[in-house]
C-alpha positions in Angstrom: 51.6 4.6 17.4 50.3 7.7 15.5 49.8 5.6 12.3 48.0 2.8 14.2 45.6 5.2 16.0 44.9 7.0 12.7 44.2 3.6 11.0 41.9 2.7 13.9 39.9 5.8 13.4 39.6 5.3 9.6 38.5 1.7 10.1 35.9 2.7 12.7 34.4 5.3 10.3 34.6 2.9 7.3 33.1 -0.2 9.1 31.3 1.2 12.2 28.8 -1.7 12.3 31.6 -4.2 13.1 32.4 -2.4 16.4 29.2 -0.6 17.2 27.8 -3.5 19.2 30.7 -3.2 21.8 29.4 -1.3 24.9 31.3 1.9 25.8 31.5 0.7 29.4 34.5 -1.5 28.5 36.5 1.7 28.0 37.0 2.0 31.8 38.7 -1.3 32.4 40.8 -0.7 29.2 42.0 2.6 30.6 42.7 0.8 33.9 45.0 -1.6 32.0 47.0 1.4 30.6 47.3 3.0 34.0 48.4 -0.3 35.6 51.2 -0.4 32.9 52.1 3.1 33.9 52.4 2.0 37.5 54.8 -0.8 36.5 57.1 1.7 34.8 57.2 4.4 37.5 60.0 4.7 40.0 60.5 6.5 43.3 63.0 8.8 41.4 60.1 10.0 39.2 58.5 11.5 42.4 61.8 12.8 43.9 62.0 15.4 41.1 58.9 17.0 42.7 61.0 17.8 45.8 64.4 18.3 44.1 63.0 20.7 41.5 59.6 21.9 42.9 59.6 25.2 40.9 59.8 23.4 37.6 57.1 20.8 38.4 54.8 23.5 40.0 55.2 25.7 37.0 54.4 22.8 34.6 51.4 21.6 36.6 50.0 25.1 37.0 50.2 25.5 33.2 48.7 22.1 32.8 45.6 22.8 34.9 45.1 26.4 33.7 46.1 26.7 30.0 44.2 23.6 28.7 41.0 24.0 30.7 40.7 27.7 29.7 41.6 27.0 26.1 38.8 24.3 26.1 36.3 26.8 27.4 37.3 29.5 25.0 37.3 27.3 21.9 33.9 25.8 22.9 32.5 29.4 23.0 34.2 30.6 19.9 32.9 27.7 17.8 29.5 27.6 19.5 29.6 23.9 20.3 26.6 22.2 21.6 26.5 20.9 25.3 27.7 17.4 24.5 30.8 18.5 22.5 31.5 21.3 25.0 31.5 18.8 27.9 33.9 16.5 25.9 36.3 19.3 25.0 36.3 20.6 28.6 36.9 17.1 29.9 40.0 16.8 27.7 41.3 20.2 28.9 40.8 19.3 32.6 42.5 15.9 32.5 46.2 15.3 33.6 49.1 14.8 31.2 49.1 11.7 29.1 51.7 8.9 29.3 52.6 9.3 25.6 54.0 12.7 26.5 57.1 11.1 28.1 58.0 9.2 25.0 57.5 12.3 22.9 59.7 14.4 25.3 62.4 11.7 25.1 62.3 11.8 21.2 62.3 15.6 21.3 65.5 15.8 23.4 63.6 17.4 26.2 64.0 17.0 30.0 62.6 13.5 30.5 62.8 13.6 34.3 60.7 16.7 34.4 58.2 15.3 31.9 57.8 12.0 33.9 57.6 14.0 37.2 54.9 16.3 35.7 52.9 13.4 34.4 53.0 11.6 37.8 52.2 14.8 39.7 49.3 15.9 37.5 47.9 12.3 37.6 48.0 12.3 41.4 46.3 15.8 41.5 43.7 14.8 38.9 41.1 13.2 41.3 40.6 16.6 42.9 41.4 19.1 40.2 39.7 17.5 37.2 36.2 17.3 38.7 36.5 20.8 40.3 37.6 22.3 37.0 34.9 20.6 35.0 32.3 21.8 37.5 33.6 25.4 37.3 33.7 25.5 33.5 30.7 23.4 32.6 28.6 23.2 35.8 26.2 25.9 34.7 25.3 24.1 31.5 25.0 20.5 32.8 24.9 18.6 36.1 28.5 17.7 37.1 28.8 15.0 39.8 32.1 16.2 41.4 32.3 13.4 44.0 31.4 10.7 41.5 34.1 11.9 39.1 36.6 12.0 41.9 35.8 8.4 42.8 35.9 7.3 39.2 39.4 8.8 38.7 40.5 7.0 41.9 39.3 3.7 40.6 40.2 4.0 37.0 43.6 5.8 37.4 45.0 5.9 40.9 44.2 2.4 42.0 45.6 0.7 38.9 48.8 2.8 39.1 49.1 1.9 42.8 48.6 -1.8 41.9 51.3 -1.5 39.3 53.7 0.0 41.8 53.0 -2.8 44.3 53.5 -5.5 41.7 56.8 -3.9 40.7 57.9 -3.9 44.3 56.9 -7.5 45.0 57.9 -9.1 41.7 60.7 -7.0 40.1 61.9 -9.8 37.7 58.4 -10.3 36.3 58.0 -6.5 36.0 61.3 -6.2 34.2 60.2 -8.7 31.5 56.6 -7.4 31.3 57.6 -3.7 30.7 59.1 -4.7 27.3 55.6 -5.4 26.1 53.8 -2.5 27.7 54.2 0.1 24.8 52.6 -2.4 22.4 49.8 -3.3 24.9 49.1 0.4 25.6 49.0 1.2 21.9 46.6 -1.6 21.1 44.4 -0.7 24.0 44.2 2.9 22.9 43.4 1.8 19.4 40.6 -0.4 20.7 39.1 2.6 22.7 39.2 4.8 19.6 37.5 2.0 17.5 34.7 1.7 20.1 34.0 5.4 20.5 34.2 6.5 16.9 32.2 3.5 15.6 29.4 4.3 18.0 29.3 7.9 16.7 30.4 7.4 13.1 27.2 8.7 11.4 27.3 12.0 13.4 31.0 12.5 12.8 30.6 12.0 9.0 27.9 14.6 8.8 29.2 17.3 11.2 32.6 16.3 12.5 34.9 18.9 10.8 34.2 21.5 13.4 35.1 19.3 16.4 38.2 18.1 14.6 39.3 21.7 14.1 38.6 22.5 17.7 40.7 19.5 18.9 43.6 20.4 16.6 43.6 24.0 17.8 43.3 22.9 21.4 46.4 20.7 21.1 48.5 23.1 19.1 47.7 26.1 21.3 48.6 24.1 24.3 52.0 23.1 22.8 52.8 26.7 21.9 51.6 28.3 25.2 53.4 25.6 27.2 56.7 26.5 25.4 56.0 30.2 25.9 55.4 29.7 29.7 58.7 27.8 29.9 60.5 30.7 28.1 58.8 33.4 30.3 59.9 31.6 33.5 63.5 31.4 32.3 63.7 27.7 31.7 66.4 26.3 29.4 65.4 24.7 26.1 65.2 21.1 27.3 62.8 22.1 30.1 60.7 24.3 27.7 60.3 21.3 25.4 59.1 19.1 28.3 56.6 21.7 29.6 55.3 22.3 26.0 54.7 18.6 25.4 53.3 17.9 28.8 50.8 20.8 28.5 49.7 20.0 25.0 49.3 16.2 25.3 46.4 15.2 27.6 45.2 11.9 29.0 42.4 11.9 26.5 41.5 8.3 27.2 40.5 9.4 30.7 38.3 12.2 29.2 36.4 9.6 27.1 36.1 7.3 30.2 34.6 10.1 32.4 32.3 11.1 29.6 31.0 7.5 29.3 30.6 7.2 33.1 29.1 10.5 34.0 27.6 12.1 30.9 25.8 9.1 29.3 22.9 11.5 28.3 25.4 13.2 25.9 26.9 10.4 23.8 28.9 12.8 21.7 30.9 13.9 24.8 33.2 10.9 24.3 34.2 12.1 20.8 36.6 15.0 21.6 38.7 12.6 23.7 38.8 10.0 20.9 39.8 12.6 18.3 42.4 14.1 20.7 43.9 10.6 21.1 44.4 10.3 17.4 45.6 13.8 16.7 48.0 14.4 19.6 50.0 11.2 18.7 50.4 12.6 15.2 51.2 16.1 16.3 53.5 14.8 19.0 55.6 12.9 16.4 55.9 16.0 14.3 56.8 18.2 17.3 59.4 15.7 18.5 61.1 15.8 15.1 61.0 19.6 15.0 62.4 19.9 18.6 65.0 17.3 18.0 66.2 19.0 14.8 66.4 22.3 16.6 68.4 20.6 19.4 70.9 19.2 16.9 71.5 22.7 15.3 72.3 24.3 18.7 
């Protein structure tokens, strides 16, 4: 997946005119497809971990919705980003955990049940927490439509996930066959989103994109490190620390780009941090998974 998303970004920069005619509004139904797939793979047991291990899930979600938003705000100030890029970075920081984090946690020999439980919980909390956090951190610089963002997250994230859960309940045999193709479908959809966003802003990225790439890399790496540190400080064993680290560091960056497209159309570059994060966190996730798995084998 990391290789495919990187190739998508390179192709979009190399031949932007081929994809620039595609309207960014198609990003929202594309994200809905990914979230529908997530609903098809979820089980009731994924939510039971919230009640059987509330301390772990609460610790992870608190880290998710404090570390990444504050890092986004600090990095935006440190690098003096303009309003558009600041909005984009803050949107990434305020979004819930990404679905790729579950795969990375599995490869890293982390606590998979905790990872899936955190992703599910942070996604359910996102309609309220994401708009409020964006308003708190960026509301002084730009107009933030909190209610509009809440409704957007409900329609683009929660409704497709709920639809996936219903389809799984009603047609279990179909779902069992379909889930084999979901990773490929999700990967191709994410690649398409990256192609559209980067192609639309290719010229600006080529002239001044190094700063925002550096900010995105630092955002992700600091999230991974601080997530692990929080797990250690709260006395979690190594498998749980890995899960929290990956959950905190890997965001639903597709949702960030979708919200930027819907609610910050006056700032086209606001979609860019989410697209770059989608490329980078899949690469860094693969590296982190290898490092954590190697450390696990030595213990």
